[in-house]
Residue frames as a rotation matrix with the C-alpha (Angstrom) as fourth column:
MET 1
0.804 0.422 0.420 -1.90
0.206 0.464 -0.861 -12.19
-0.558 0.779 0.286 22.05
ARG 2
-0.185 -0.942 -0.281 1.01
-0.303 -0.217 0.928 -12.76
-0.935 0.257 -0.246 19.71
ALA 3
0.924 0.354 0.148 1.34
0.035 0.308 -0.951 -12.96
-0.382 0.883 0.272 15.97
LEU 4
-0.313 -0.948 0.056 4.30
0.098 0.026 0.995 -13.92
-0.945 0.317 0.085 13.85
VAL 5
0.739 0.628 -0.244 3.67
-0.067 -0.292 -0.954 -12.29
-0.670 0.721 -0.174 10.47
GLN 6
-0.412 -0.863 0.293 5.54
0.267 0.193 0.944 -13.26
-0.871 0.467 0.151 7.32
ARG 7
0.279 0.402 -0.872 5.17
-0.754 -0.471 -0.458 -11.61
-0.595 0.785 0.171 3.93
VAL 8
-0.288 -0.299 0.910 4.91
0.156 0.923 0.353 -14.43
-0.945 0.243 -0.219 1.39
THR 9
-0.679 0.117 -0.724 4.59
-0.727 -0.246 0.642 -14.96
-0.102 0.962 0.252 -2.32
GLU 10
0.101 0.757 -0.646 2.64
-0.493 0.602 0.628 -18.12
0.864 0.256 0.434 -1.51
ALA 11
-0.777 -0.277 0.565 1.73
-0.629 0.376 -0.681 -20.29
-0.024 -0.884 -0.466 1.47
ARG 12
0.109 0.839 -0.533 -0.36
-0.538 0.501 0.678 -23.33
0.836 0.213 0.506 2.22
VAL 13
-0.473 -0.164 0.866 -1.28
-0.844 0.366 -0.392 -25.61
-0.252 -0.916 -0.312 5.08
ASP 14
-0.174 0.330 -0.928 -1.88
-0.488 0.789 0.372 -29.34
0.855 0.518 0.024 4.72
VAL 15
-0.188 0.179 0.966 -3.56
-0.900 0.362 -0.242 -31.73
-0.393 -0.915 0.093 7.14
ASP 16
0.092 0.153 0.984 -3.29
-0.054 0.987 -0.149 -35.47
-0.994 -0.039 0.099 6.52
GLY 17
-0.628 -0.498 0.598 -1.92
0.532 0.285 0.797 -34.84
-0.567 0.819 0.086 3.03
GLU 18
0.154 0.763 0.627 -4.83
0.971 -0.233 0.046 -32.57
0.181 0.603 -0.777 2.04
THR 19
-0.872 -0.397 0.286 -4.39
0.374 -0.918 -0.132 -28.84
0.315 -0.008 0.949 1.40
ILE 20
-0.019 0.905 -0.425 -6.93
0.999 0.003 -0.038 -27.08
-0.033 -0.425 -0.904 3.62
GLY 21
0.780 0.220 -0.585 -5.74
0.241 -0.970 -0.044 -23.48
-0.577 -0.106 -0.810 3.18
GLN 22
-0.135 -0.816 0.561 -3.72
0.944 0.065 0.323 -21.81
-0.300 0.574 0.762 0.46
ILE 23
0.751 0.312 -0.581 -2.87
0.156 -0.940 -0.303 -18.26
-0.641 0.137 -0.755 -0.61
GLY 24
0.451 -0.636 0.626 -0.82
0.727 -0.145 -0.671 -16.46
0.518 0.758 0.397 -3.22
PRO 25
-0.547 -0.722 0.425 0.91
0.353 -0.659 -0.665 -13.16
0.759 -0.214 0.615 -2.38
GLY 26
0.518 0.717 0.466 0.06
-0.163 -0.452 0.877 -11.87
0.840 -0.530 -0.117 1.07
LEU 27
-0.233 -0.535 0.812 0.72
-0.900 -0.197 -0.388 -12.69
0.368 -0.821 -0.436 4.71
LEU 28
0.065 0.161 -0.985 1.17
0.306 0.936 0.173 -15.92
0.950 -0.313 0.011 6.62
VAL 29
-0.134 -0.019 0.991 0.20
-0.771 -0.626 -0.116 -15.25
0.622 -0.780 0.070 10.23
PHE 30
-0.351 -0.023 -0.936 0.87
0.493 0.846 -0.205 -17.60
0.796 -0.533 -0.286 13.14
LEU 31
0.078 0.520 0.850 -1.39
-0.528 -0.702 0.478 -16.70
0.846 -0.486 0.220 16.09
GLY 32
-0.556 -0.267 -0.787 -0.76
0.513 0.634 -0.578 -17.44
0.654 -0.725 -0.215 19.76
ILE 33
0.317 0.758 0.570 -3.19
-0.249 -0.514 0.821 -16.79
0.915 -0.402 0.026 22.61
THR 34
-0.824 -0.522 -0.218 -2.43
0.106 0.235 -0.966 -16.48
0.556 -0.820 -0.138 26.31
HIS 35
-0.576 0.600 -0.555 -4.75
0.814 0.483 -0.323 -16.74
0.074 -0.638 -0.767 29.33
ASP 36
-0.200 0.504 -0.840 -5.82
0.532 -0.664 -0.525 -13.13
-0.823 -0.552 -0.136 29.76
ASP 37
-0.989 -0.122 0.087 -6.30
0.134 -0.467 0.874 -12.20
-0.066 0.876 0.478 26.09
THR 38
-0.311 0.908 -0.280 -9.60
0.110 -0.259 -0.960 -10.52
-0.944 -0.330 -0.019 25.24
PRO 39
0.299 0.521 0.800 -11.92
0.892 0.145 -0.428 -10.00
-0.339 0.841 -0.421 22.28
ALA 40
0.924 -0.001 -0.383 -10.82
-0.066 -0.985 -0.157 -6.34
-0.377 0.171 -0.910 22.21
GLN 41
-0.024 -0.998 -0.049 -7.23
-0.459 -0.033 0.888 -7.48
-0.888 0.044 -0.458 21.71
ALA 42
-0.222 0.019 0.975 -8.34
0.655 0.743 0.134 -9.79
-0.722 0.668 -0.177 18.90
ALA 43
0.774 0.566 0.283 -9.96
0.602 -0.521 -0.605 -6.84
-0.195 0.639 -0.744 17.11
LYS 44
0.706 -0.579 -0.409 -6.89
-0.447 -0.811 0.377 -4.67
-0.550 -0.084 -0.831 17.68
LEU 45
-0.259 -0.844 0.470 -4.55
-0.088 0.505 0.859 -7.35
-0.962 0.181 -0.205 16.35
ALA 46
0.118 0.388 0.914 -6.66
0.858 0.424 -0.291 -7.95
-0.501 0.818 -0.283 13.26
ASN 47
0.963 0.258 -0.072 -6.70
0.203 -0.879 -0.432 -4.23
-0.175 0.401 -0.899 12.47
LYS 48
0.367 -0.909 -0.197 -2.94
-0.524 -0.377 0.764 -3.97
-0.769 -0.177 -0.614 13.02
ILE 49
-0.326 -0.499 0.803 -2.22
0.307 0.748 0.589 -6.91
-0.894 0.439 -0.090 10.71
ALA 50
0.399 0.588 0.704 -4.58
0.852 0.047 -0.522 -5.75
-0.340 0.807 -0.482 7.95
ASN 51
0.994 0.073 0.086 -3.00
0.096 -0.945 -0.313 -2.30
0.058 0.319 -0.946 7.96
LEU 52
0.332 -0.943 -0.036 0.71
0.249 0.051 0.967 -3.19
-0.910 -0.330 0.252 8.35
ARG 53
0.851 -0.086 -0.518 2.60
-0.487 -0.496 -0.718 -1.37
-0.195 0.864 -0.464 5.63
VAL 54
0.053 -0.833 0.551 4.90
-0.266 0.520 0.812 -4.14
-0.962 -0.189 -0.194 4.44
PHE 55
0.328 0.106 0.939 4.14
0.797 0.503 -0.335 -4.26
-0.508 0.858 0.081 0.71
ALA 56
-0.654 -0.745 -0.133 6.01
0.524 -0.573 0.630 -2.24
-0.545 0.343 0.765 -1.89
ASP 57
0.475 0.714 -0.514 4.48
0.066 -0.612 -0.788 0.76
-0.878 0.340 -0.338 -3.63
ASP 58
0.955 -0.051 0.293 5.40
0.294 0.016 -0.956 1.92
0.044 0.999 0.030 -7.15
ASP 59
0.544 -0.802 0.248 8.64
-0.682 -0.594 -0.426 3.40
0.489 0.062 -0.870 -5.78
ASP 60
0.169 -0.413 -0.895 9.57
0.188 0.905 -0.382 0.04
0.968 -0.104 0.230 -4.18
LYS 61
-0.740 -0.278 0.613 9.03
-0.508 -0.367 -0.779 1.43
0.441 -0.888 0.131 -0.66
MET 62
-0.660 0.524 -0.539 7.11
0.652 0.756 -0.063 -0.57
0.374 -0.393 -0.840 1.95
ASN 63
-0.935 0.352 0.046 4.13
-0.348 -0.884 -0.311 1.79
-0.069 -0.306 0.949 2.06
LEU 64
-0.219 0.899 -0.379 1.21
-0.711 0.119 0.693 -0.49
0.668 0.421 0.613 1.24
SER 65
-0.360 0.224 0.906 -0.87
-0.777 0.466 -0.424 -2.63
-0.517 -0.856 0.006 3.57
LEU 66
-0.835 0.184 0.518 -2.48
0.303 0.940 0.154 -5.98
-0.459 0.286 -0.841 2.88
LEU 67
0.198 0.975 -0.104 -5.71
0.507 -0.193 -0.840 -4.08
-0.839 0.114 -0.533 2.23
ASP 68
0.296 -0.158 -0.942 -3.95
-0.586 -0.809 -0.049 -1.74
-0.754 0.566 -0.332 -0.22
SER 69
-0.636 -0.718 -0.281 -2.16
-0.674 0.341 0.655 -4.54
-0.375 0.606 -0.701 -2.06
GLY 70
0.314 0.841 -0.440 -5.17
-0.937 0.350 0.003 -6.86
0.157 0.412 0.898 -2.37
GLY 71
-0.610 -0.628 -0.483 -3.18
-0.514 0.778 -0.361 -9.78
0.602 0.028 -0.798 -0.98
SER 72
0.508 0.745 -0.433 -4.55
-0.184 0.585 0.790 -12.71
0.842 -0.321 0.434 0.99
LEU 73
-0.208 -0.516 0.831 -3.81
-0.950 -0.096 -0.297 -14.01
0.233 -0.851 -0.470 4.48
LEU 74
0.164 0.176 -0.971 -3.28
0.036 0.982 0.184 -17.51
0.986 -0.065 0.155 5.82
ALA 75
0.099 -0.024 0.995 -3.98
-0.930 -0.359 0.084 -17.72
0.355 -0.933 -0.058 9.58
VAL 76
0.107 -0.178 -0.978 -2.51
0.099 0.981 -0.168 -20.63
0.989 -0.079 0.122 11.54
SER 77
0.882 0.204 0.425 -3.00
-0.397 -0.167 0.903 -21.19
0.256 -0.965 -0.066 15.28
GLN 78
0.163 -0.932 -0.325 0.35
0.142 0.348 -0.927 -21.60
0.976 0.105 0.189 17.02
PHE 79
0.962 0.271 -0.039 0.35
0.065 -0.090 0.994 -22.20
0.266 -0.958 -0.104 20.78
THR 80
0.384 -0.892 -0.239 4.15
0.923 0.370 0.105 -22.58
-0.006 -0.262 0.965 20.70
LEU 81
0.074 -0.311 0.947 4.47
0.278 -0.906 -0.319 -18.80
0.958 0.287 0.019 20.31
TYR 82
0.579 0.161 0.799 4.00
-0.669 -0.466 0.579 -18.84
0.466 -0.870 -0.162 24.08
GLY 83
0.692 -0.446 -0.567 6.73
0.518 0.855 -0.041 -21.43
0.503 -0.265 0.822 24.67
ASP 84
0.827 -0.438 0.353 9.02
-0.563 -0.656 0.504 -20.38
0.011 -0.615 -0.789 27.53
THR 85
0.707 -0.631 -0.321 12.62
0.332 0.696 -0.637 -21.44
0.625 0.343 0.701 26.92
ARG 86
0.439 -0.547 0.712 14.30
-0.682 -0.719 -0.132 -19.56
0.585 -0.428 -0.689 29.79
LYS 87
0.050 -0.396 0.917 14.86
-0.867 0.439 0.236 -22.71
-0.496 -0.807 -0.321 31.87
GLY 88
-0.004 -0.101 0.995 16.18
-0.009 0.995 0.101 -26.03
-1.000 -0.009 -0.005 30.68
ARG 89
-0.897 -0.411 -0.159 15.94
-0.202 0.062 0.977 -27.42
-0.392 0.909 -0.139 27.19
ARG 90
-0.575 0.779 0.249 12.26
0.804 0.482 0.347 -28.28
0.150 0.400 -0.904 26.97
PRO 91
-0.774 0.332 0.539 9.92
-0.217 -0.939 0.266 -25.34
0.594 0.089 0.799 26.33
ALA 92
-0.719 0.636 -0.282 7.16
0.535 0.246 -0.808 -24.83
-0.444 -0.732 -0.517 28.88
TYR 93
-0.706 0.527 0.473 3.76
0.315 -0.364 0.877 -23.89
0.634 0.768 0.091 27.49
VAL 94
-0.413 0.551 -0.725 2.08
0.885 0.058 -0.461 -22.72
-0.212 -0.832 -0.512 30.70
ASP 95
-0.639 0.151 -0.754 1.54
-0.059 -0.987 -0.149 -19.25
-0.767 -0.051 0.639 29.19
ALA 96
-0.908 0.365 -0.205 -0.41
-0.197 0.059 0.979 -20.65
0.369 0.929 0.018 26.23
ALA 97
-0.306 0.890 0.338 -4.18
-0.923 -0.192 -0.333 -20.51
-0.231 -0.414 0.880 26.67
ARG 98
-0.534 0.271 0.801 -6.16
0.072 0.959 -0.276 -23.74
-0.843 -0.089 -0.531 26.87
PRO 99
-0.901 0.140 0.410 -7.91
0.430 0.171 0.886 -24.70
0.054 0.975 -0.215 23.61
GLU 100
0.014 0.999 -0.030 -11.36
0.997 -0.011 0.081 -23.71
0.081 -0.031 -0.996 24.87
VAL 101
0.380 0.020 -0.925 -10.05
0.334 -0.935 0.117 -20.17
-0.863 -0.353 -0.362 25.48
ALA 102
-0.535 -0.778 -0.328 -7.76
-0.044 -0.362 0.931 -19.91
-0.843 0.513 0.160 22.46
GLU 103
-0.649 0.233 0.724 -9.97
0.732 0.448 0.513 -21.24
-0.205 0.863 -0.461 19.69
PRO 104
0.471 0.881 0.041 -12.75
0.857 -0.446 -0.258 -18.61
-0.209 0.157 -0.965 19.98
LEU 105
0.460 -0.360 -0.812 -10.16
-0.041 -0.922 0.386 -15.82
-0.887 -0.144 -0.439 20.01
ILE 106
-0.717 -0.655 0.239 -8.39
0.156 0.183 0.971 -17.22
-0.679 0.734 -0.029 16.95
GLU 107
-0.276 0.716 0.641 -11.77
0.959 0.246 0.138 -17.40
-0.059 0.653 -0.755 15.23
GLN 108
0.651 0.526 -0.548 -12.47
0.535 -0.830 -0.160 -13.81
-0.539 -0.189 -0.821 16.23
VAL 109
-0.205 -0.789 -0.579 -9.19
-0.140 -0.562 0.815 -12.57
-0.969 0.249 0.005 14.74
VAL 110
-0.829 -0.069 0.555 -10.10
0.483 0.412 0.773 -14.34
-0.282 0.909 -0.308 11.48
SER 111
0.138 0.976 0.168 -13.65
0.985 -0.116 -0.130 -12.93
-0.108 0.183 -0.977 11.57
GLU 112
0.499 -0.020 -0.866 -12.35
0.218 -0.965 0.147 -9.40
-0.839 -0.262 -0.477 12.22
LEU 113
-0.613 -0.774 -0.162 -9.90
-0.035 -0.178 0.983 -9.69
-0.790 0.608 0.082 9.33
ARG 114
-0.611 0.459 0.645 -12.67
0.791 0.390 0.472 -10.84
-0.035 0.798 -0.601 7.00
ALA 115
0.461 0.818 -0.345 -14.89
0.810 -0.547 -0.213 -7.96
-0.363 -0.181 -0.914 8.16
LEU 116
0.130 -0.519 -0.845 -12.09
-0.089 -0.855 0.511 -5.58
-0.988 0.008 -0.157 7.18
GLY 117
0.771 0.271 -0.577 -12.16
-0.572 -0.105 -0.814 -7.07
-0.281 0.957 0.074 3.67
VAL 118
-0.324 -0.945 -0.050 -9.21
-0.908 0.296 0.296 -9.45
-0.265 0.141 -0.954 3.87
ASP 119
0.554 0.351 -0.755 -9.39
-0.592 0.804 -0.061 -12.74
0.586 0.481 0.653 1.97
VAL 120
-0.140 -0.574 0.807 -8.49
-0.979 0.201 -0.027 -15.23
-0.146 -0.794 -0.590 4.72
ALA 121
0.350 0.111 -0.930 -7.61
-0.246 0.969 0.023 -18.92
0.904 0.221 0.367 4.52
THR 122
0.359 -0.163 0.919 -6.99
-0.933 -0.089 0.348 -20.89
0.025 -0.983 -0.184 7.71
GLY 123
-0.760 -0.522 -0.388 -5.32
-0.413 0.848 -0.332 -23.90
0.502 -0.092 -0.860 9.17
ARG 124
0.312 0.844 -0.436 -7.23
-0.039 0.470 0.882 -26.29
0.949 -0.258 0.179 11.43
PHE 125
0.147 -0.208 0.967 -7.19
-0.920 -0.387 0.057 -25.73
0.362 -0.898 -0.248 15.17
ARG 126
0.247 -0.184 0.951 -5.50
-0.738 0.601 0.308 -28.58
-0.628 -0.778 0.013 17.13
ALA 127
0.997 0.051 0.061 -4.50
0.003 0.745 -0.667 -30.41
-0.080 0.665 0.743 13.95
ASP 128
0.077 -0.987 0.142 -1.03
0.344 0.160 0.925 -31.62
-0.936 -0.022 0.352 13.05
MET 129
0.921 0.354 -0.163 -0.38
0.036 -0.493 -0.869 -29.18
-0.388 0.795 -0.466 10.21
ALA 130
-0.110 -0.918 0.382 2.33
0.869 0.097 0.486 -29.01
-0.483 0.385 0.787 7.56
VAL 131
0.766 0.337 -0.547 2.85
0.135 -0.917 -0.376 -25.37
-0.628 0.214 -0.748 6.61
SER 132
-0.082 -0.754 0.652 4.70
0.963 0.109 0.247 -24.46
-0.258 0.648 0.717 3.42
LEU 133
0.813 0.342 -0.472 5.68
0.256 -0.937 -0.238 -20.94
-0.523 0.073 -0.849 2.43
VAL 134
-0.001 -0.803 0.596 7.89
0.919 -0.235 -0.315 -18.81
0.393 0.548 0.738 0.26
ASN 135
0.331 0.031 -0.943 8.95
0.672 -0.709 0.213 -15.90
-0.662 -0.704 -0.255 2.45
ASP 136
0.507 -0.048 0.861 9.10
0.732 -0.504 -0.459 -12.70
0.456 0.862 -0.221 0.42
GLY 137
0.890 -0.213 0.403 11.91
-0.300 -0.939 0.166 -10.34
0.343 -0.269 -0.900 1.31
PRO 138
-0.304 0.668 -0.679 12.28
0.730 0.621 0.284 -12.00
0.612 -0.409 -0.677 3.76
ILE 139
-0.461 0.303 0.834 9.90
-0.559 -0.829 -0.007 -9.94
0.689 -0.470 0.552 5.86
THR 140
-0.046 0.431 -0.901 9.02
0.617 0.722 0.313 -11.41
0.785 -0.542 -0.299 9.28
LEU 141
-0.465 -0.021 0.885 7.54
-0.480 -0.834 -0.272 -9.41
0.744 -0.551 0.378 12.16
SER 142
-0.552 0.309 -0.774 6.53
0.744 0.601 -0.291 -10.31
0.376 -0.737 -0.562 15.69
ILE 143
-0.409 0.526 0.746 3.49
-0.345 -0.846 0.407 -8.45
0.845 -0.091 0.527 17.03
GLU 144
-0.620 0.277 -0.734 2.11
0.745 0.502 -0.439 -8.48
0.247 -0.819 -0.518 20.55
VAL 145
-0.363 0.577 0.731 -1.06
-0.278 -0.816 0.506 -6.70
0.889 -0.019 0.457 21.69
């Protein structure tokens, strides 16, 4: 399970010209699932993301988590995080889980984040999404569990 996490001042996702998810300050998280990912990994990833200390405290040090800062999170499914570019010029996506495996695990990550108290907006699974963001910092981290 992979996540690309970006600290943002704002982010939104549009489908067919309609905004379906939008946040102010917080985290934009792209989530990728592979074949052998488990519900336990989904819970671990959600906890890791919610508690990442990437927000500034009063001394301008990155000591606060999303939970501490009160920020929101926009979760977007992203099978291309498992694109393999080692051969040729066209990425291979054989490591990305099939939709029937990936979607429930994406939903579990979102559910786990909400259970931890995070305000979560989402994209739409298998939709052609337009994601807009203002990266803050910029802070971008890749997480794998």
